[in-house]
N, C-alpha and C positions, 0 to 999 in steps of 0.2 A: 504494500500500500504506500502511496505517496500522497503528499498534501502540499499545497502552495500556501506559503505564509508570507505576508507582506514584509518588505525589507526592514522597516522600523521595528516590527514585532520580533523579528529574528534576533536583533540586538538585545531586546528586553529578555527574551528567553535565555539567551546565552549568559547574560549577566546574572539572572536569578538562579540559573542552573549552577553556575560557578559558586555563588554564595552558599548554595546548599550542598556543594560537593557532588553534584550530579552531572552526568553527561547531558547534552542537549536532548538526546532521544529519551533518556530516562525521565527528564523533566516533563517533556511533552506527553509521554505515556502516563505519568502520574496525573497530569492535568486532564487528560481524556478520561481516566478512571474516575476522577472527582466529578467531572461533568456528567458522566453516565450515572453516578450515584445520585446527583442532584435531579437529573431527569426522572429516575425511578422514584425518588421521594415526591416529586411534583405529581407524578401519576398516582401515587398512593394517596396523597392529600386530595386530589381531584376525586378519586373513588370514594373516600370518606365523606367528602362534601356532597357527592351525588347521593349517597345512601342516607346521610344524616343531616343534611343541610349545612350551610356555611358556619364556620367557627364564629363564636361570639367574641366580642372584645375581651370579656373576662377570660375566656379560654386561651386567647392569644397571649394575654398578659401573664397568665399562669405558666404557659409554655416558655415565654421569655424569662420569667423568674427562675425556672428550673435550669436554665443555661445562661447564667449571668454574662458569660463571655460574648454571647450573641448581641447583647446590648452595646458592647464596645465597638462593634463593627460598623 
């Protein structure tokens, strides 16, 4: 498999990979794995909302409180 990555993004990838002690390929592979996990989570949330309705503000706040680091992002 091959992918085209815009020139400016290549430099960002290379810099971040080096900071983490990874090869460019390993960094991209980890990024793709993270994206696939996020996509699966989004699908799961969509299924939950389809079955049970949208999350209330109280439920969202409770979830955020369970993971305080999420509020830092």
